[in-house]
N, C-alpha and C positions, 0 to 999 in steps of 0.2 A: 194637851192636858185639860181636864174639865174645868179647872179653876182659873184658867187664863181668860183675860178679858177679850182677847181675839184668838179664836181657835182656827187652826189650819189643818186641812186634810187633803190628800192627793190620791186619786184613784182613777185609773184608766184615762189618764191625761186630762182630767178635770180636777181643778183645785177649788175647794170650798173654803171661803173665808167667812167665819161666823162671828159676829159681834155679840157679846153677852156679858153685861156687867151685873146682871140680876136686877136691874132697875130700869132706867130709861135709855140705856145705851148711849150715854153721853160721850161725845167725841173729845176726850181729853188729849193732852199731848202724848201720853203713854198709848192710848188706844190708836191715835193716828200714826204714831211711830210703829206700832205693831201691825197695822194694816199695810203700811209701806213695806215692812219686812216680809209680810206674807206675799205681797205682790212680787217682791224680789225672788222669793222661792218659787212662785208660780211661773214667773218669766224664765227663770233658769231651767225649769222643767219643760218649758214650751207648752204650758197648759192653758186651756180655756178656763175662765174664772167664774165662779158664782159667789156673789157677795150677798149675805143675808144677816138677819138679826135674831132676836129671841122671840119667844111667843108673845104675840100682840104688839110688838114694837120693833120697827126697823132701827130708827134712831131719832131721838128728840133734839139732836143738834149739838152744838158745842157745849162743853161743860160750863154752865152758868156760874158756878162757884169760882172758877178760875177767871172767868170773864169779868165778874164783878170786882175781883181784887185788882185787876189790871196789871200793869207792869210787864216785865219781860216774859213771864210765862204765858200771859194772855196773848201777847203778840206772837210768840212762838207757836201757840196753838192755832191762831188765825192763819199764819203763814203755812203751816203744815196742811191745814184743812183746805185752804184755797188752792195750794199746789197740787193736792191730791186730785182735784177735779180735772185738771189738765193732764195729769199722769194717766188717769183712767180713760179719758177720751182718746188718748194716743197709744194706749196699751196695745202691743202687737198681736194680740189674740182676742177672740171674742170675750166680752164681759157681760154677764147676766146679773141683774139685781133682782133678788127674790124678796119682796117687801112683805114682811109678816103682819104688819098692822100700821100703827101710827108712824108717821114720818114728818118731821118738822125741821125747818131752817136748814142747817148744814146737813142734816140727814137727807133732806130732799135733794140738795145739790150733789151729794155723793151718789144718790140713786139715779139722778138724771144724767150723770156722766157716763152711765153704762150704755152698751149697745142695745140691750133688750131688757125691758122692765116688766116683771110679773107682779101683780098685787093680789093680796088675799081679800076675798070678800068678807065683809063684817062691818061692825059699827066703829070704823076707824076714820081718822081725820089726817089729811094731808095739807100742809100749809107752809109757805115761806112767811113766817109771822114776824119778821123784823120790825116792820112799821108798827105793828100792834104793841110791841114791847119797847118802843121809843128809840129804835135804831133806824138810821137812813139805810136803805137797801145797798149793800156793797156792790161795787161794779162787777166783781167776779160773780156774785150771786145772780145779778140781773142778766149777765151774759149767759150763764148756765140755764136759767129759766127760759130765756128767749130761744135758746138752741132747741128746746123741746116743745114748748107750749104753743098752742094756737094764739093768735094775736089778742083776741078779746080776753082769754083766760090769763094771759101774760099781764095785761093791764090790771086786772082785778087781783091777781096774786101779788103783784109788787105794790101797788098804791093802796090797796084796801085790805091787805093781809087775809084774803078770803080763805076760809077753811072749807076744803073740798071733801065730800064723802067720796067713797071709792068709785062709785059709778060716775059722778061728775068729774072726778080726777081722771078717769080713763078718757072721758070725752074731751077733757082739756089738754091731754097729752102726757100726763104724768106716767101713765101705764100703757103698755102695749096690749096687755090682756089681763083679765081677772080670772082667778080660779078659786075653788073652795080651799080653805086652809089646809086640809089634810092632803091636798094634791100639790101644794106649792112646790115642795122640794123635788118630788118625782117629775113634775113638769119641767122644772129648771134643769134637772139632770138629763132628761131626755133631749132637751134643746141643746144643751152643752155637748152631748155626744154627737148630735147631728151636725153641729158646727165644726166638729173635728174633720169633717169631710171637705170643708172649704179649702181652696187654695190659699195658703197662709200668706204668701207674698202679695197676692192680689187683694186679700182682705185688709192687710196692714197699709199698703200704699193707698188704697181707695179711701179708707176711713180717715187717714191723715190728710189726704188731699181735700175731702169735702169739709173737714173740720179745721183746716189750717187757720181760717180767719178767727174762729171762736177761741181756739187754743192760743193764738197770738194775742187776742184781746184779753184773755184771762191772765196770761203771763205778764203783759204790760200793766194790767190793773192791780196786781198783787201789791207792789210797793205803794201805790196810791191809796189803796184801801188800808194798808198798815199805817200810813201817815195819818189818815183820817181817824183811825182807831186810837192812835197815840195822842192826837190832839183832843179827842173826846175825853180820854183818861186825864189829861192835864187839866181840862176845864172842870173836872169833878173834884180835883184836889182842893 
């Protein structure tokens, strides 16, 4: 349905999950729940996955309105978002992120969990901006960034909240390639169809083997990051 926040389509063994809230593609509890349900459908169908956003924005991260209110809903949102990174890293079929434009905070971590990341050329910014907005970088987020970025870019992304343009983001490791916006989805679909020729068992076992340490680190860190978030909320009362 066109009015859904997360749209799902399946064709020729390729599932497309499109996030579109008409605004900044905030990852609210509902959006995160819908992404997981879409992944359930894709996995049941044995499909390669493309995750994408709306025009000029992939995702600006967690829903800040919920984050600022704190409480159970905020913690539930954090838990779902952090857990989604590990789920995508271990997903038993290839996952492609087709980044339409700006990607910030949890939007970056969602993107970096994929197997292959395509970015759109344009005047877009990519940043893990937690430190810039007064947050200590969560352990889960740091592990996800370290998984993909080169060491120098990792340091700047975490400690200085550097905003990368698309070319420097590619050099840093956020993207595997850049394409013109009009070619983004066709490139993602062509790659997805080519990945259907992979031996699925070998793909799944190999990706889980090389990512075992980071997935374990993420899952171990989730409760610690939730405790930190809860303590920060209490200090603000």
